[in-house]
C-alpha angles and dihedrals in degrees: 000000000000116000115236095195097107090062097049115133097353086157090058095226118179096224097050092135091062091041091057090061092055091043091054091055091053092049091053093045089050093052090051091048091050086056087059099256120139102230124203116200120216107234096196109090094208095049117127092243137030101227149328140231132183128241116187090339093309115118117227119206114208137190116201122213119185132193136188115206116212102232130333093283091066130074129228113250125198127204108215096194135102135206098050115145131207139177138078093276093062117107103236090202094058117107114266117256094192114129140156115278108256141196088254087070109030144000103219137014115218110204112199132187113226087205098067110353090252111158139205119200108213122185109224092225088066090055092048095049096044092040088215115153101179119056120184115200093250087061090054099059092118091056104041117130092346097151089137089072087087094059102035108142102163094082123105122226089002120108128187090258089058091054091050100039094040132225107267093089092055123098118258090245091057092049092049090050091051089053092048096047093047096042091240115175105239110219097194098055094163093051094238117180091207097049127163106223117199113251090202089064091055102039102028089224133098110249115210093210125045113001095197142048121212113235139149128257096265093049091050091053091050091051090048090052096048093047091049091051097050094043091051092058 
């Protein structure tokens, strides 16, 4: 996609940093609209999500995170937390309210590059299970430009409401059946509740530090399902 960077802040506004955040939201909304989704923007700044759209009569709550890389040698990075505060009026001694975005707030995070409107569609359950707050774009390869996730109809025992509502609230038997019907390779074959899940499988990059994350059997099944879905698109 074409890079917009050479046109940034032609108007020379003082608050361009803040403006970029709003611009990123509009880029993501525009991409969704071009997919044919009727997007509704949340007008309350402190709402738990930025907007919604409906797929087959099921509402999807989205949080939009934008990033502006500084030159082509840098990577976009997205902060998947909420509750952070900024500004001179903020008491720096007050306890932090920053926390990971959760399924209680939103269904999907749409990460968008302000440089070229490129998007990554990240299920919030993946963020919750991995407990990863910072996502560089090279960690999001599995999720890049996966807008078709909202219309996938080649999956067995998975309905659109399952994609939107997530899988963690399902029974283990239902998750195992989904894996069986869709020929999903189950990582945690011995059903361990202290299982070391490969980070390489999630992020598609080789981490120099820890190669595993410790999760339970149900969480491992949910990750297996999500990774199968996005890789099948």
